[in-house]
VMD Tcl script that builds the backbone (N, CA, C; Angstrom):
set m [mol new atoms 213]
animate dup $m
set s [atomselect $m all]
$s set {name element resname resid chain x y z} {
  {N N MET 1 A 48.290 144.272 101.879}
  {CA C MET 1 A 47.448 144.661 102.999}
  {C C MET 1 A 46.636 145.894 102.609}
  {N N SER 2 A 45.384 145.890 102.909}
  {CA C SER 2 A 44.501 146.990 102.593}
  {C C SER 2 A 44.609 148.090 103.640}
  {N N LEU 3 A 44.533 149.307 103.193}
  {CA C LEU 3 A 44.542 150.433 104.122}
  {C C LEU 3 A 43.165 150.687 104.708}
  {N N VAL 4 A 42.131 150.203 104.007}
  {CA C VAL 4 A 40.764 150.389 104.466}
  {C C VAL 4 A 40.207 149.040 104.874}
  {N N THR 5 A 39.688 148.963 106.061}
  {CA C THR 5 A 39.067 147.715 106.511}
  {C C THR 5 A 37.630 148.002 106.926}
  {N N THR 6 A 36.750 147.123 106.525}
  {CA C THR 6 A 35.335 147.230 106.860}
  {C C THR 6 A 34.966 146.044 107.728}
  {N N PRO 7 A 34.300 146.287 108.842}
  {CA C PRO 7 A 33.879 145.154 109.671}
  {C C PRO 7 A 33.001 144.192 108.880}
  {N N THR 8 A 33.174 142.907 109.097}
  {CA C THR 8 A 32.426 141.883 108.357}
  {C C THR 8 A 30.925 142.117 108.435}
  {N N ARG 9 A 30.443 142.546 109.560}
  {CA C ARG 9 A 28.990 142.753 109.723}
  {C C ARG 9 A 28.458 143.872 108.821}
  {N N ALA 10 A 29.336 144.747 108.322}
  {CA C ALA 10 A 28.914 145.862 107.473}
  {C C ALA 10 A 29.040 145.550 105.986}
  {N N LEU 11 A 29.590 144.388 105.639}
  {CA C LEU 11 A 29.768 144.022 104.240}
  {C C LEU 11 A 28.458 143.556 103.620}
  {N N ALA 12 A 28.305 143.804 102.316}
  {CA C ALA 12 A 27.148 143.276 101.594}
  {C C ALA 12 A 27.283 141.756 101.507}
  {N N VAL 13 A 26.154 141.068 101.442}
  {CA C VAL 13 A 26.142 139.608 101.357}
  {C C VAL 13 A 25.449 139.196 100.065}
  {N N CYS 14 A 26.047 138.246 99.353}
  {CA C CYS 14 A 25.475 137.720 98.120}
  {C C CYS 14 A 24.222 136.903 98.426}
  {N N GLY 15 A 23.152 137.172 97.689}
  {CA C GLY 15 A 21.911 136.429 97.871}
  {C C GLY 15 A 21.967 135.018 97.320}
  {N N THR 16 A 22.967 134.721 96.479}
  {CA C THR 16 A 23.095 133.403 95.878}
  {C C THR 16 A 23.958 132.471 96.714}
  {N N CYS 17 A 25.175 132.937 97.079}
  {CA C CYS 17 A 26.122 132.048 97.778}
  {C C CYS 17 A 26.404 132.465 99.225}
  {N N ALA 18 A 25.835 133.585 99.662}
  {CA C ALA 18 A 26.036 134.136 101.014}
  {C C ALA 18 A 27.469 134.618 101.242}
  {N N GLY 19 A 28.245 134.758 100.171}
  {CA C GLY 19 A 29.597 135.294 100.297}
  {C C GLY 19 A 29.574 136.780 100.618}
  {N N ASN 20 A 30.677 137.279 101.186}
  {CA C ASN 20 A 30.714 138.699 101.519}
  {C C ASN 20 A 31.744 139.471 100.689}
  {N N ARG 21 A 32.217 138.875 99.606}
  {CA C ARG 21 A 33.115 139.575 98.685}
  {C C ARG 21 A 32.262 140.139 97.547}
  {N N VAL 22 A 31.471 141.155 97.878}
  {CA C VAL 22 A 30.494 141.728 96.954}
  {C C VAL 22 A 30.825 143.200 96.704}
  {N N THR 23 A 30.812 143.575 95.447}
  {CA C THR 23 A 30.948 144.978 95.077}
  {C C THR 23 A 29.554 145.507 94.793}
  {N N SER 24 A 29.194 146.625 95.417}
  {CA C SER 24 A 27.882 147.231 95.194}
  {C C SER 24 A 28.065 148.715 94.909}
  {N N ILE 25 A 27.464 149.163 93.804}
  {CA C ILE 25 A 27.506 150.584 93.468}
  {C C ILE 25 A 26.142 151.021 92.959}
  {N N THR 26 A 25.862 152.306 93.114}
  {CA C THR 26 A 24.650 152.896 92.554}
  {C C THR 26 A 25.062 153.657 91.310}
  {N N MET 27 A 24.323 153.429 90.221}
  {CA C MET 27 A 24.631 154.066 88.940}
  {C C MET 27 A 23.418 154.834 88.439}
  {N N THR 28 A 23.688 155.911 87.729}
  {CA C THR 28 A 22.633 156.620 87.014}
  {C C THR 28 A 22.771 156.255 85.547}
  {N N LEU 29 A 21.727 155.650 85.002}
  {CA C LEU 29 A 21.757 155.189 83.615}
  {C C LEU 29 A 21.425 156.329 82.657}
  {N N THR 30 A 21.597 156.089 81.378}
  {CA C THR 30 A 21.399 157.103 80.346}
  {C C THR 30 A 20.006 157.720 80.405}
  {N N ASP 31 A 18.993 156.938 80.758}
  {CA C ASP 31 A 17.630 157.475 80.817}
  {C C ASP 31 A 17.365 158.276 82.086}
  {N N GLY 32 A 18.392 158.421 82.946}
  {CA C GLY 32 A 18.264 159.207 84.171}
  {C C GLY 32 A 17.849 158.408 85.392}
  {N N SER 33 A 17.538 157.129 85.213}
  {CA C SER 33 A 17.112 156.315 86.350}
  {C C SER 33 A 18.328 155.833 87.149}
  {N N SER 34 A 18.108 155.640 88.427}
  {CA C SER 34 A 19.153 155.188 89.339}
  {C C SER 34 A 18.957 153.693 89.615}
  {N N VAL 35 A 20.031 152.905 89.480}
  {CA C VAL 35 A 19.971 151.477 89.756}
  {C C VAL 35 A 21.126 151.083 90.669}
  {N N ASP 36 A 20.901 150.057 91.460}
  {CA C ASP 36 A 21.937 149.507 92.332}
  {C C ASP 36 A 22.471 148.247 91.676}
  {N N PHE 37 A 23.786 148.225 91.414}
  {CA C PHE 37 A 24.443 147.082 90.795}
  {C C PHE 37 A 25.254 146.356 91.859}
  {N N SER 38 A 25.161 145.031 91.878}
  {CA C SER 38 A 25.955 144.209 92.792}
  {C C SER 38 A 26.604 143.080 92.014}
  {N N SER 39 A 27.853 142.781 92.368}
  {CA C SER 39 A 28.600 141.705 91.732}
  {C C SER 39 A 29.334 140.920 92.809}
  {N N CYS 40 A 29.117 139.607 92.832}
  {CA C CYS 40 A 29.770 138.741 93.812}
  {C C CYS 40 A 31.072 138.208 93.218}
  {N N HIS 41 A 32.160 138.376 93.935}
  {CA C HIS 41 A 33.458 137.896 93.463}
  {C C HIS 41 A 33.611 136.386 93.637}
  {N N ALA 42 A 32.822 135.795 94.507}
  {CA C ALA 42 A 32.931 134.354 94.755}
  {C C ALA 42 A 32.193 133.538 93.690}
  {N N CYS 43 A 30.922 133.859 93.442}
  {CA C CYS 43 A 30.120 133.050 92.499}
  {C C CYS 43 A 29.822 133.774 91.192}
  {N N GLU 44 A 30.258 135.025 91.078}
  {CA C GLU 44 A 30.107 135.840 89.878}
  {C C GLU 44 A 28.666 136.209 89.536}
  {N N THR 45 A 27.765 136.124 90.507}
  {CA C THR 45 A 26.394 136.572 90.301}
  {C C THR 45 A 26.385 138.087 90.186}
  {N N LYS 46 A 25.632 138.605 89.225}
  {CA C LYS 46 A 25.477 140.041 89.046}
  {C C LYS 46 A 23.991 140.360 89.091}
  {N N SER 47 A 23.658 141.473 89.724}
  {CA C SER 47 A 22.252 141.849 89.789}
  {C C SER 47 A 22.101 143.360 89.757}
  {N N TRP 48 A 20.944 143.789 89.280}
  {CA C TRP 48 A 20.599 145.199 89.226}
  {C C TRP 48 A 19.240 145.335 89.894}
  {N N LYS 49 A 19.107 146.356 90.746}
  {CA C LYS 49 A 17.831 146.627 91.416}
  {C C LYS 49 A 17.491 148.098 91.262}
  {N N GLN 50 A 16.200 148.346 91.151}
  {CA C GLN 50 A 15.694 149.715 91.107}
  {C C GLN 50 A 14.511 149.785 92.053}
  {N N ASP 51 A 14.602 150.669 93.035}
  {CA C ASP 51 A 13.559 150.804 94.058}
  {C C ASP 51 A 13.253 149.465 94.726}
  {N N GLY 52 A 14.305 148.656 94.959}
  {CA C GLY 52 A 14.150 147.375 95.629}
  {C C GLY 52 A 13.680 146.232 94.744}
  {N N ARG 53 A 13.361 146.522 93.475}
  {CA C ARG 53 A 12.901 145.489 92.541}
  {C C ARG 53 A 14.059 145.021 91.677}
  {N N GLU 54 A 14.152 143.719 91.480}
  {CA C GLU 54 A 15.188 143.136 90.615}
  {C C GLU 54 A 14.890 143.482 89.159}
  {N N LEU 55 A 15.925 143.896 88.420}
  {CA C LEU 55 A 15.787 144.174 86.991}
  {C C LEU 55 A 16.527 143.110 86.205}
  {N N ASP 56 A 15.969 142.701 85.063}
  {CA C ASP 56 A 16.704 141.767 84.216}
  {C C ASP 56 A 17.649 142.569 83.326}
  {N N ILE 57 A 18.630 141.889 82.764}
  {CA C ILE 57 A 19.673 142.554 81.989}
  {C C ILE 57 A 19.106 143.311 80.792}
  {N N SER 58 A 18.057 142.791 80.150}
  {CA C SER 58 A 17.497 143.483 78.988}
  {C C SER 58 A 16.887 144.825 79.388}
  {N N SER 59 A 16.282 144.908 80.565}
  {CA C SER 59 A 15.745 146.184 81.061}
  {C C SER 59 A 16.864 147.184 81.314}
  {N N VAL 60 A 17.954 146.704 81.929}
  {CA C VAL 60 A 19.090 147.572 82.229}
  {C C VAL 60 A 19.704 148.095 80.929}
  {N N LEU 61 A 19.896 147.217 79.965}
  {CA C LEU 61 A 20.484 147.634 78.693}
  {C C LEU 61 A 19.587 148.634 77.965}
  {N N GLY 62 A 18.287 148.432 78.031}
  {CA C GLY 62 A 17.354 149.370 77.412}
  {C C GLY 62 A 17.434 150.748 78.056}
  {N N LYS 63 A 17.556 150.802 79.381}
  {CA C LYS 63 A 17.657 152.059 80.101}
  {C C LYS 63 A 19.001 152.743 79.865}
  {N N ALA 64 A 20.028 151.960 79.555}
  {CA C ALA 64 A 21.373 152.501 79.374}
  {C C ALA 64 A 21.675 152.871 77.925}
  {N N GLN 65 A 20.769 152.560 77.021}
  {CA C GLN 65 A 20.999 152.777 75.591}
  {C C GLN 65 A 20.899 154.256 75.241}
  {N N LYS 66 A 21.855 154.705 74.425}
  {CA C LYS 66 A 21.793 156.072 73.904}
  {C C LYS 66 A 20.921 156.072 72.661}
  {N N HIS 67 A 20.077 157.064 72.565}
  {CA C HIS 67 A 19.196 157.186 71.402}
  {C C HIS 67 A 19.698 158.319 70.526}
  {N N LYS 68 A 19.859 158.019 69.234}
  {CA C LYS 68 A 20.308 159.038 68.290}
  {C C LYS 68 A 19.117 159.935 67.947}
  {N N PRO 69 A 19.356 161.244 67.871}
  {CA C PRO 69 A 18.271 162.135 67.479}
  {C C PRO 69 A 17.848 161.878 66.031}
  {N N ALA 70 A 16.573 162.045 65.766}
  {CA C ALA 70 A 16.064 161.831 64.410}
  {C C ALA 70 A 16.648 162.887 63.480}
  {N N ALA 71 A 17.019 162.461 62.307}
  {CA C ALA 71 A 17.642 163.396 61.333}
  {C C ALA 71 A 16.613 164.115 60.512}
}
mol reanalyze $m
mol bondsrecalc $m
mol representation Tube
mol addrep $m
């Protein structure tokens, strides 16, 4: 039994399957940009958004990449 309960109407909803078992977090990537990550536990859809725009995984990985200083 969970100690924390959230009303169903306040839960995030998956855009793919309409499920409400969604984890959503905001992350700051290595380049300093803020993105919203969502993962659906029902259909396993994952998405990243920045300023309301959907980002593809290659964009997210590029923003999260550490750059080595030039020697």
